[in-house]
BADRENPA-86300 format. One record per residue (C-alpha): residue number from 1; z, x, y. Coordinates in Angstrom, 2 decimals. Example, Ala and Ser with C-alpha at 12.3 -4.5 7.8 and 13.67 -1.06 7.14 Angstrom:
<pts>
<pt 1,<7.80,12.30,-4.50>>
<pt 2,<7.14,13.67,-1.06>>
</pts>
This chain:
<pts>
<pt 1,<-42.44,42.44,-31.11>>
<pt 2,<-41.85,39.50,-28.72>>
<pt 3,<-38.44,39.75,-26.93>>
<pt 4,<-37.45,36.09,-27.91>>
<pt 5,<-37.92,37.17,-31.86>>
<pt 6,<-35.78,40.38,-31.00>>
<pt 7,<-33.24,38.09,-29.33>>
<pt 8,<-33.20,36.01,-32.74>>
<pt 9,<-32.84,39.16,-34.95>>
<pt 10,<-30.20,40.75,-32.97>>
<pt 11,<-27.91,37.61,-32.97>>
<pt 12,<-28.20,37.54,-36.73>>
<pt 13,<-27.59,41.42,-37.34>>
<pt 14,<-24.45,41.47,-34.86>>
<pt 15,<-22.69,38.80,-36.73>>
<pt 16,<-19.10,40.21,-35.45>>
<pt 17,<-20.20,40.12,-31.68>>
<pt 18,<-22.03,37.02,-32.17>>
<pt 19,<-19.27,35.09,-33.71>>
<pt 20,<-16.74,36.19,-30.68>>
<pt 21,<-19.09,34.76,-28.47>>
<pt 22,<-19.53,31.70,-30.40>>
<pt 23,<-15.69,31.29,-30.59>>
<pt 24,<-15.30,31.94,-26.73>>
<pt 25,<-18.39,30.23,-25.55>>
<pt 26,<-17.15,26.66,-27.88>>
<pt 27,<-13.81,26.93,-26.03>>
<pt 28,<-15.14,26.99,-23.02>>
<pt 29,<-17.76,24.38,-23.41>>
<pt 30,<-14.70,22.03,-25.33>>
<pt 31,<-12.41,22.29,-22.32>>
<pt 32,<-15.38,21.38,-19.67>>
<pt 33,<-16.91,18.63,-21.61>>
<pt 34,<-13.02,17.44,-21.71>>
<pt 35,<-12.62,17.64,-18.19>>
<pt 36,<-16.10,15.83,-17.79>>
<pt 37,<-15.28,13.12,-20.18>>
<pt 38,<-11.55,12.29,-18.63>>
<pt 39,<-13.32,12.01,-15.17>>
<pt 40,<-15.67,9.44,-16.33>>
<pt 41,<-12.96,7.51,-18.29>>
<pt 42,<-10.63,7.78,-14.96>>
<pt 43,<-14.09,6.40,-12.75>>
<pt 44,<-14.28,3.82,-15.34>>
<pt 45,<-10.76,2.67,-15.99>>
<pt 46,<-10.39,2.64,-11.84>>
<pt 47,<-12.84,0.12,-11.72>>
<pt 48,<-12.03,-1.88,-14.75>>
<pt 49,<-8.33,-2.10,-12.85>>
<pt 50,<-10.20,-3.25,-9.56>>
<pt 51,<-12.14,-5.91,-11.26>>
<pt 52,<-9.25,-7.09,-12.93>>
<pt 53,<-6.94,-7.26,-9.80>>
<pt 54,<-9.97,-9.10,-7.44>>
<pt 55,<-11.01,-8.02,-4.22>>
<pt 56,<-9.21,-9.86,-1.35>>
<pt 57,<-8.47,-9.02,2.24>>
<pt 58,<-5.99,-10.98,4.41>>
<pt 59,<-6.31,-11.66,7.98>>
<pt 60,<-3.06,-11.90,9.79>>
<pt 61,<-0.96,-10.89,13.10>>
<pt 62,<-0.10,-6.95,12.42>>
<pt 63,<3.93,-7.21,12.40>>
<pt 64,<3.89,-3.24,11.87>>
<pt 65,<2.05,-2.59,15.15>>
<pt 66,<4.62,-4.71,17.22>>
<pt 67,<7.83,-3.85,15.99>>
<pt 68,<6.39,-0.09,16.14>>
<pt 69,<5.25,-1.12,19.90>>
<pt 70,<8.71,-2.24,20.50>>
<pt 71,<10.48,0.83,18.98>>
<pt 72,<8.20,2.92,21.25>>
<pt 73,<9.45,0.99,23.90>>
<pt 74,<12.97,1.26,23.31>>
<pt 75,<12.37,5.00,23.00>>
<pt 76,<10.84,5.32,26.09>>
<pt 77,<13.87,3.18,28.22>>
<pt 78,<15.71,5.84,27.77>>
<pt 79,<19.58,4.63,27.89>>
<pt 80,<20.96,2.22,25.64>>
<pt 81,<21.41,-0.35,28.49>>
<pt 82,<18.03,-0.02,29.63>>
<pt 83,<16.56,-0.90,25.70>>
<pt 84,<15.10,-4.43,24.84>>
<pt 85,<16.65,-5.76,21.40>>
<pt 86,<14.09,-5.97,18.75>>
<pt 87,<12.60,-9.45,18.75>>
<pt 88,<10.68,-10.86,15.62>>
<pt 89,<7.50,-12.95,16.86>>
<pt 90,<4.06,-13.85,15.79>>
<pt 91,<0.99,-14.69,17.02>>
<pt 92,<-1.36,-17.39,14.88>>
<pt 93,<-5.01,-16.64,14.14>>
<pt 94,<-7.44,-18.34,15.49>>
<pt 95,<-9.30,-20.67,13.44>>
<pt 96,<-12.72,-20.36,14.88>>
<pt 97,<-12.23,-16.46,14.50>>
<pt 98,<-11.14,-16.81,11.00>>
<pt 99,<-14.35,-19.10,10.01>>
<pt 100,<-16.38,-16.45,11.76>>
<pt 101,<-15.98,-14.42,9.28>>
<pt 102,<-16.52,-16.37,6.30>>
<pt 103,<-20.10,-15.92,7.13>>
<pt 104,<-20.16,-12.48,5.65>>
<pt 105,<-22.28,-11.84,2.64>>
<pt 106,<-19.75,-10.29,0.31>>
<pt 107,<-17.30,-13.49,0.11>>
<pt 108,<-17.33,-15.62,-2.81>>
<pt 109,<-14.35,-18.18,-1.44>>
<pt 110,<-11.51,-18.15,1.78>>
<pt 111,<-8.59,-20.12,2.32>>
<pt 112,<-6.28,-20.68,5.25>>
<pt 113,<-2.55,-20.86,4.83>>
<pt 114,<-0.19,-22.43,7.78>>
<pt 115,<2.92,-22.82,6.58>>
<pt 116,<6.25,-24.86,7.97>>
<pt 117,<9.33,-26.71,6.60>>
<pt 118,<9.77,-30.44,7.27>>
<pt 119,<12.48,-33.10,6.42>>
<pt 120,<11.97,-35.39,3.93>>
<pt 121,<12.34,-38.90,5.51>>
<pt 122,<11.25,-41.50,2.93>>
<pt 123,<12.18,-39.48,-0.29>>
<pt 124,<14.77,-37.34,-1.88>>
<pt 125,<14.05,-33.76,-2.20>>
<pt 126,<15.63,-31.83,-5.14>>
<pt 127,<18.92,-30.16,-4.37>>
<pt 128,<19.32,-26.63,-4.70>>
<pt 129,<22.22,-25.44,-7.49>>
<pt 130,<24.12,-23.98,-4.15>>
<pt 131,<23.37,-26.61,-1.93>>
<pt 132,<26.85,-26.92,-0.74>>
<pt 133,<27.23,-23.55,0.40>>
<pt 134,<23.95,-23.29,2.17>>
<pt 135,<23.96,-26.25,4.19>>
<pt 136,<23.70,-25.50,7.76>>
<pt 137,<22.42,-21.85,7.00>>
<pt 138,<19.25,-20.76,7.17>>
<pt 139,<17.12,-18.82,4.43>>
<pt 140,<18.69,-15.49,5.39>>
<pt 141,<22.26,-16.97,4.50>>
<pt 142,<23.80,-16.49,7.85>>
<pt 143,<25.20,-19.79,9.52>>
<pt 144,<23.34,-21.64,12.45>>
<pt 145,<25.28,-23.13,15.24>>
<pt 146,<24.38,-26.88,15.72>>
<pt 147,<21.49,-26.77,17.88>>
<pt 148,<20.46,-30.48,17.26>>
<pt 149,<18.20,-29.22,14.32>>
<pt 150,<17.97,-31.14,11.40>>
<pt 151,<17.87,-29.01,7.45>>
<pt 152,<14.61,-28.67,6.65>>
<pt 153,<14.61,-29.67,2.89>>
<pt 154,<10.93,-29.14,2.09>>
<pt 155,<8.20,-26.66,2.26>>
<pt 156,<4.48,-28.06,3.82>>
<pt 157,<2.03,-25.29,2.42>>
<pt 158,<-0.60,-26.00,4.75>>
<pt 159,<-4.37,-24.50,2.94>>
<pt 160,<-7.68,-25.46,2.91>>
<pt 161,<-8.28,-25.01,-0.91>>
<pt 162,<-5.15,-25.62,-3.14>>
<pt 163,<-7.10,-24.49,-6.46>>
<pt 164,<-7.60,-20.79,-4.53>>
<pt 165,<-3.72,-20.26,-3.93>>
<pt 166,<-1.78,-17.82,-5.70>>
<pt 167,<0.08,-20.01,-7.49>>
<pt 168,<-2.81,-21.98,-9.02>>
<pt 169,<-4.91,-19.06,-9.44>>
<pt 170,<-1.88,-17.09,-11.18>>
<pt 171,<-1.60,-20.01,-13.45>>
<pt 172,<2.06,-20.91,-11.73>>
<pt 173,<0.77,-24.18,-11.03>>
<pt 174,<-1.54,-26.87,-12.67>>
<pt 175,<-3.23,-30.04,-11.92>>
<pt 176,<-1.65,-32.73,-13.78>>
<pt 177,<-3.10,-36.06,-12.05>>
<pt 178,<-5.30,-36.68,-9.03>>
<pt 179,<-7.44,-33.47,-6.80>>
<pt 180,<-7.02,-30.85,-5.60>>
<pt 181,<-6.91,-30.58,-1.57>>
<pt 182,<-10.82,-29.14,-0.13>>
<pt 183,<-11.95,-28.26,3.46>>
<pt 184,<-13.11,-32.03,3.27>>
<pt 185,<-9.86,-33.25,3.52>>
<pt 186,<-8.91,-31.05,6.86>>
<pt 187,<-7.82,-33.43,9.41>>
<pt 188,<-6.52,-35.80,6.92>>
<pt 189,<-3.12,-36.83,6.12>>
<pt 190,<-3.20,-35.98,2.66>>
<pt 191,<-0.70,-34.46,0.18>>
<pt 192,<0.14,-33.01,-3.55>>
<pt 193,<3.06,-33.05,-4.73>>
<pt 194,<4.93,-31.41,-7.22>>
<pt 195,<5.46,-33.19,-10.65>>
<pt 196,<9.58,-33.32,-11.02>>
<pt 197,<9.72,-34.21,-7.00>>
<pt 198,<7.41,-37.26,-7.81>>
<pt 199,<9.25,-38.30,-10.81>>
<pt 200,<12.73,-38.15,-8.82>>
<pt 201,<11.13,-40.49,-6.37>>
<pt 202,<9.00,-42.50,-8.53>>
<pt 203,<5.95,-41.73,-6.73>>
<pt 204,<2.42,-41.38,-7.63>>
<pt 205,<-0.93,-40.80,-6.34>>
<pt 206,<-2.01,-43.29,-3.74>>
<pt 207,<1.32,-43.49,-2.28>>
<pt 208,<2.72,-42.07,0.84>>
<pt 209,<5.29,-39.92,1.76>>
<pt 210,<6.68,-39.35,5.47>>
<pt 211,<8.07,-36.12,6.61>>
<pt 212,<9.38,-34.96,10.25>>
<pt 213,<9.84,-32.13,12.02>>
<pt 214,<13.30,-30.16,12.14>>
<pt 215,<13.06,-29.81,15.42>>
<pt 216,<12.34,-33.12,16.83>>
<pt 217,<13.06,-35.84,14.17>>
<pt 218,<11.08,-38.43,15.98>>
<pt 219,<8.05,-36.18,15.18>>
<pt 220,<6.94,-37.87,12.07>>
<pt 221,<3.52,-37.58,9.86>>
<pt 222,<2.81,-39.73,6.94>>
<pt 223,<0.37,-38.96,4.13>>
<pt 224,<-1.11,-40.06,1.03>>
<pt 225,<-0.69,-38.36,-2.55>>
<pt 226,<-3.99,-37.60,-3.43>>
<pt 227,<-2.39,-34.99,-6.65>>
<pt 228,<0.03,-34.08,-8.64>>
<pt 229,<0.66,-30.75,-9.87>>
<pt 230,<3.41,-29.01,-12.14>>
<pt 231,<4.87,-25.62,-11.23>>
<pt 232,<6.28,-23.53,-13.65>>
<pt 233,<7.82,-20.59,-11.28>>
<pt 234,<10.86,-22.81,-10.45>>
<pt 235,<13.00,-20.78,-13.01>>
<pt 236,<12.35,-17.75,-11.86>>
<pt 237,<12.73,-17.95,-8.52>>
<pt 238,<16.26,-17.17,-7.07>>
<pt 239,<15.56,-18.37,-3.51>>
<pt 240,<14.98,-21.57,-4.52>>
<pt 241,<18.18,-21.84,-6.36>>
<pt 242,<19.91,-21.69,-3.26>>
<pt 243,<18.03,-23.03,-0.59>>
<pt 244,<16.72,-26.65,-0.94>>
<pt 245,<13.63,-26.28,1.19>>
<pt 246,<12.71,-22.93,-0.47>>
<pt 247,<13.02,-24.85,-4.26>>
<pt 248,<9.42,-24.44,-5.64>>
<pt 249,<9.89,-28.62,-6.94>>
<pt 250,<9.95,-29.10,-2.95>>
<pt 251,<6.91,-27.47,-2.13>>
<pt 252,<4.40,-30.08,-0.86>>
<pt 253,<0.51,-28.74,-0.39>>
<pt 254,<-1.42,-30.60,2.77>>
<pt 255,<-4.24,-29.59,4.82>>
<pt 256,<-3.44,-26.59,7.31>>
<pt 257,<-4.13,-29.19,9.83>>
<pt 258,<-1.33,-31.38,8.71>>
<pt 259,<1.16,-28.69,8.76>>
<pt 260,<0.39,-27.37,12.22>>
<pt 261,<0.74,-31.36,13.52>>
<pt 262,<4.48,-30.89,12.36>>
<pt 263,<4.97,-27.21,14.11>>
<pt 264,<3.65,-28.34,17.53>>
<pt 265,<0.56,-28.71,19.87>>
<pt 266,<0.89,-24.97,20.55>>
<pt 267,<-0.49,-24.34,16.73>>
<pt 268,<-3.16,-26.34,17.22>>
<pt 269,<-6.61,-24.96,15.88>>
<pt 270,<-4.65,-21.76,14.54>>
<pt 271,<-3.45,-20.51,11.28>>
<pt 272,<-0.96,-18.26,9.62>>
<pt 273,<-3.31,-15.96,7.69>>
<pt 274,<-6.58,-16.12,6.35>>
<pt 275,<-7.45,-15.06,2.81>>
<pt 276,<-11.21,-13.92,1.54>>
<pt 277,<-12.23,-13.44,-1.86>>
<pt 278,<-15.00,-10.64,-2.46>>
<pt 279,<-17.99,-11.45,-4.97>>
<pt 280,<-17.37,-8.09,-5.96>>
<pt 281,<-14.25,-6.15,-5.52>>
<pt 282,<-16.38,-2.89,-4.92>>
<pt 283,<-17.38,-4.75,-1.35>>
<pt 284,<-13.73,-5.09,-0.32>>
<pt 285,<-14.39,-1.81,2.02>>
<pt 286,<-18.08,-3.06,3.16>>
<pt 287,<-16.61,-6.35,4.13>>
<pt 288,<-13.73,-5.02,6.17>>
<pt 289,<-16.60,-2.59,8.22>>
<pt 290,<-18.84,-5.57,8.67>>
<pt 291,<-15.70,-8.16,9.97>>
<pt 292,<-14.96,-5.18,12.43>>
<pt 293,<-18.40,-4.94,13.22>>
<pt 294,<-18.79,-8.47,14.36>>
<pt 295,<-15.92,-7.84,16.89>>
<pt 296,<-14.31,-11.12,16.84>>
<pt 297,<-10.81,-10.01,15.50>>
<pt 298,<-8.82,-8.35,18.32>>
<pt 299,<-7.33,-5.21,16.19>>
<pt 300,<-4.57,-4.65,18.45>>
<pt 301,<-3.09,-7.84,17.53>>
<pt 302,<-4.02,-8.56,14.09>>
<pt 303,<-4.79,-6.55,10.89>>
<pt 304,<-7.60,-6.76,8.00>>
<pt 305,<-5.30,-5.67,5.09>>
<pt 306,<-7.17,-4.96,1.71>>
<pt 307,<-4.11,-5.63,-0.30>>
<pt 308,<-4.83,-3.00,-2.93>>
<pt 309,<-0.90,-1.55,-2.57>>
<pt 310,<-0.76,-2.71,-6.39>>
<pt 311,<-4.63,-1.38,-7.38>>
<pt 312,<-3.14,1.95,-5.70>>
<pt 313,<-0.39,2.17,-7.77>>
<pt 314,<-1.96,1.08,-10.89>>
<pt 315,<-4.73,3.54,-10.47>>
<pt 316,<-2.52,6.42,-9.04>>
<pt 317,<-1.94,8.33,-12.74>>
<pt 318,<-5.58,8.23,-13.66>>
<pt 319,<-6.62,9.55,-10.23>>
<pt 320,<-4.15,12.48,-10.82>>
<pt 321,<-5.24,12.88,-14.16>>
<pt 322,<-9.09,12.88,-12.90>>
<pt 323,<-8.11,15.33,-10.35>>
<pt 324,<-6.31,17.85,-12.42>>
<pt 325,<-9.65,17.54,-15.10>>
<pt 326,<-11.51,18.23,-12.32>>
<pt 327,<-9.88,21.59,-11.29>>
<pt 328,<-10.08,22.27,-15.35>>
<pt 329,<-13.55,22.13,-15.24>>
<pt 330,<-13.82,24.39,-12.07>>
<pt 331,<-11.35,26.84,-13.32>>
<pt 332,<-13.01,27.07,-16.91>>
<pt 333,<-16.17,27.63,-15.65>>
<pt 334,<-15.32,30.43,-13.05>>
<pt 335,<-13.19,32.23,-16.18>>
<pt 336,<-15.63,31.34,-18.57>>
<pt 337,<-18.54,33.18,-16.89>>
<pt 338,<-16.15,36.36,-16.60>>
<pt 339,<-14.74,36.47,-19.87>>
<pt 340,<-18.20,36.14,-21.11>>
<pt 341,<-19.80,38.68,-18.47>>
<pt 342,<-17.26,40.92,-19.62>>
<pt 343,<-18.33,40.55,-22.99>>
<pt 344,<-22.02,40.72,-22.44>>
<pt 345,<-21.33,43.82,-20.57>>
<pt 346,<-19.54,45.49,-23.04>>
<pt 347,<-22.18,44.83,-25.66>>
<pt 348,<-24.95,45.97,-22.98>>
<pt 349,<-23.26,49.83,-22.97>>
<pt 350,<-23.44,50.11,-26.75>>
<pt 351,<-27.00,49.10,-26.77>>
<pt 352,<-28.12,52.01,-24.47>>
<pt 353,<-29.76,53.68,-26.89>>
<pt 354,<-31.75,50.91,-28.39>>
<pt 355,<-32.58,50.01,-24.69>>
<pt 356,<-33.59,53.37,-24.10>>
<pt 357,<-36.09,53.74,-27.18>>
<pt 358,<-37.49,50.25,-26.21>>
<pt 359,<-37.84,51.32,-22.27>>
<pt 360,<-39.68,54.54,-23.91>>
<pt 361,<-42.42,52.85,-25.89>>
<pt 362,<-43.31,50.82,-22.85>>
<pt 363,<-41.07,47.41,-23.17>>
<pt 364,<-40.78,46.02,-19.64>>
<pt 365,<-37.18,45.60,-18.13>>
<pt 366,<-37.52,42.26,-17.43>>
<pt 367,<-38.09,41.46,-21.11>>
<pt 368,<-34.85,43.58,-21.96>>
<pt 369,<-33.13,41.31,-19.44>>
<pt 370,<-34.95,37.83,-21.15>>
<pt 371,<-33.41,39.43,-24.40>>
<pt 372,<-30.26,39.37,-23.74>>
<pt 373,<-30.39,35.76,-21.89>>
<pt 374,<-31.83,34.35,-24.98>>
<pt 375,<-29.30,35.78,-27.29>>
<pt 376,<-26.55,34.05,-24.97>>
<pt 377,<-28.38,30.84,-24.85>>
<pt 378,<-28.38,30.79,-28.69>>
<pt 379,<-25.12,31.01,-28.95>>
<pt 380,<-24.61,28.47,-26.21>>
<pt 381,<-26.64,26.18,-28.12>>
<pt 382,<-24.30,26.08,-31.22>>
<pt 383,<-21.28,26.05,-29.07>>
<pt 384,<-22.37,23.10,-27.37>>
<pt 385,<-23.54,21.44,-30.58>>
<pt 386,<-19.82,22.28,-31.82>>
<pt 387,<-18.23,20.93,-28.49>>
<pt 388,<-19.91,17.93,-28.74>>
<pt 389,<-18.73,16.79,-32.27>>
<pt 390,<-14.87,18.02,-31.18>>
<pt 391,<-14.98,17.17,-27.76>>
<pt 392,<-14.31,13.79,-27.91>>
<pt 393,<-11.35,14.36,-30.09>>
<pt 394,<-9.91,17.08,-28.10>>
<pt 395,<-10.53,15.33,-24.81>>
<pt 396,<-8.68,11.91,-25.86>>
<pt 397,<-5.93,14.13,-26.84>>
<pt 398,<-5.54,15.79,-23.76>>
<pt 399,<-6.31,12.74,-21.51>>
<pt 400,<-3.44,10.53,-23.38>>
<pt 401,<-1.08,13.33,-22.79>>
<pt 402,<-1.72,13.90,-19.19>>
<pt 403,<-2.07,10.26,-18.29>>
<pt 404,<1.60,9.97,-20.23>>
<pt 405,<3.09,12.72,-17.86>>
<pt 406,<1.43,11.33,-14.75>>
<pt 407,<2.59,7.87,-15.63>>
<pt 408,<6.17,8.99,-16.11>>
<pt 409,<5.76,11.20,-13.06>>
<pt 410,<4.71,7.88,-11.25>>
<pt 411,<7.74,5.55,-12.60>>
<pt 412,<10.17,8.28,-11.48>>
<pt 413,<8.90,8.37,-7.99>>
<pt 414,<8.86,4.51,-7.41>>
<pt 415,<12.26,4.24,-9.28>>
<pt 416,<13.78,6.97,-6.89>>
<pt 417,<12.03,4.79,-3.82>>
<pt 418,<13.59,1.73,-5.39>>
<pt 419,<16.97,3.03,-5.72>>
<pt 420,<16.89,4.59,-2.28>>
<pt 421,<15.79,0.93,-0.38>>
<pt 422,<18.70,-0.48,-2.72>>
<pt 423,<21.29,1.92,-1.08>>
<pt 424,<20.13,2.14,2.36>>
<pt 425,<17.71,-0.49,3.39>>
<pt 426,<19.49,-3.75,3.44>>
<pt 427,<17.85,-5.56,5.98>>
<pt 428,<14.50,-5.92,4.47>>
<pt 429,<13.94,-9.84,3.39>>
<pt 430,<15.60,-10.91,-0.03>>
<pt 431,<13.47,-11.03,-2.75>>
<pt 432,<11.16,-13.78,-3.37>>
<pt 433,<11.07,-14.29,0.50>>
<pt 434,<7.59,-14.37,2.04>>
<pt 435,<6.92,-14.90,5.46>>
<pt 436,<4.34,-16.59,6.95>>
<pt 437,<1.30,-14.62,6.72>>
<pt 438,<2.39,-12.51,4.21>>
<pt 439,<0.98,-11.67,1.15>>
<pt 440,<3.50,-12.17,-1.86>>
<pt 441,<3.83,-8.55,-2.97>>
<pt 442,<5.78,-9.56,-6.05>>
<pt 443,<3.62,-8.70,-8.42>>
<pt 444,<4.29,-4.88,-7.16>>
<pt 445,<7.18,-4.62,-8.83>>
<pt 446,<4.90,-4.99,-12.08>>
<pt 447,<2.80,-2.47,-12.07>>
<pt 448,<0.42,-2.52,-15.27>>
<pt 449,<-0.49,0.57,-17.11>>
<pt 450,<-3.88,1.52,-16.89>>
<pt 451,<-5.58,2.71,-20.28>>
<pt 452,<-7.89,5.82,-20.06>>
<pt 453,<-10.05,5.07,-22.58>>
<pt 454,<-11.93,8.42,-23.38>>
<pt 455,<-15.28,8.74,-24.65>>
<pt 456,<-18.21,11.60,-24.61>>
<pt 457,<-21.26,10.14,-23.09>>
<pt 458,<-24.78,11.17,-22.50>>
<pt 459,<-24.25,12.06,-19.29>>
<pt 460,<-21.25,14.05,-20.26>>
<pt 461,<-23.10,16.06,-22.15>>
<pt 462,<-25.92,16.64,-19.89>>
<pt 463,<-23.28,18.18,-17.35>>
<pt 464,<-21.86,20.22,-20.43>>
<pt 465,<-25.55,21.69,-21.30>>
<pt 466,<-26.40,22.29,-17.46>>
<pt 467,<-22.62,24.22,-16.78>>
<pt 468,<-23.47,26.02,-20.04>>
<pt 469,<-26.51,26.96,-19.37>>
<pt 470,<-25.43,28.25,-15.84>>
<pt 471,<-22.40,29.88,-17.64>>
<pt 472,<-24.77,31.45,-20.03>>
<pt 473,<-27.27,32.60,-16.98>>
<pt 474,<-24.44,34.20,-14.75>>
<pt 475,<-22.57,35.96,-17.57>>
<pt 476,<-25.85,37.78,-18.70>>
<pt 477,<-27.84,38.20,-15.73>>
<pt 478,<-24.97,40.05,-13.70>>
<pt 479,<-24.23,42.63,-16.26>>
<pt 480,<-28.41,42.88,-17.42>>
<pt 481,<-28.82,43.90,-13.87>>
<pt 482,<-27.58,47.59,-14.66>>
<pt 483,<-30.57,47.53,-17.02>>
<pt 484,<-32.78,47.75,-13.81>>
<pt 485,<-31.28,51.25,-12.66>>
<pt 486,<-32.00,53.14,-16.41>>
<pt 487,<-34.49,55.58,-17.29>>
<pt 488,<-35.77,55.78,-20.66>>
<pt 489,<-35.69,59.98,-20.18>>
<pt 490,<-32.07,60.12,-19.31>>
<pt 491,<-30.85,57.70,-21.92>>
<pt 492,<-32.45,59.51,-24.70>>
<pt 493,<-31.47,62.88,-23.12>>
<pt 494,<-27.83,61.93,-23.03>>
<pt 495,<-27.43,60.50,-26.74>>
<pt 496,<-25.65,63.14,-29.00>>
</pts>
């Protein structure tokens, strides 16, 4: 009789043993399929999160490295008297270097930023609610001595493209009249003014405004209004309520060249930072690698920041779930092979007489092993079939439970960090203050939850079939090797 036919008859005849193997194999397949499905869903969710956030890289002065160097210099100085105090400074980025990176193929757009504060000369700014107490004070709330400097009351946001700024891209600002600033306006004295500021001063598109440097009132610049925009961030910005120059209504967009003109000759041909937008967020790392390879940026002074802190916070829970599910796959595969191997081994011991008879009538040992493998493969086919029908439900429940636990754990970790920072890290900038060249990480506080949509795919079933086949072969082949040592005469002579 063909050993394959014997295998089918054996599975059918030994119903209890077959059902036990089917139950164990089904549990193994369901857990393995759940782990594979959760991993696939986590990968998909991470990609969707990256697509949702987009990919940007910021070129700016590396302040962290500067502070680290100052810290090391203070430590090496030894005595307290020899230590230099910490100093905050910034080396602007050369426009020529920033423009060199715009030639890379991964980009869909870019923007340069050069900001400064100025004094409104021929119009009145929108006063802050606490302006009386803030007079003669800097944005950090420290009263400054009279050094002949005028109080700045407007912010000049120097850019290349206003429609590529964070406010306009996030919907916090919208154009209601005129045109955006673009690269065609570089070198020109044009401006875009907020609607409330324009209405209070009876200004419209085509009118001209004059602003002066806060350090030298004789240095004035005239600019023609080419657009009026409306902001919705004024009611949510606490700094704008305290300081006139930081009031969102008093933010005027200008070409970065005009902002540099107010800042002084030392800033000609420079910017605070450059932001590069990726056509595909997946190309962010490739862009940074190509930018470094161009060797036009002094990475000892500047840094290329992928701005992926929010992305990392969003995907941290699902990455932890994916890692846990990967361990499940490994653990269940190994444990399942061991358990099935023990069951098969017990079955082989009980079938010694059967094997002795078959060997005595001339059956080859290889075909006996083949029969055992076919028997477990028949069980495996049914187990994989049941797992494919029920695995999606089980994987979805397990994935939701694991993700919920990880999100709760991550939220607690962030809360602990925030609480620690609130008690002991009072030297940081106030909420809402964004230094020149620094990306606004305000959104970091609002980490969105990432959905984990677990669905069993054909690829998952293919992997399950491969792992199931591997488990079946290993669990059967190793115990079956004992058959090779058997002699039919010895087997039959030992039977009672």
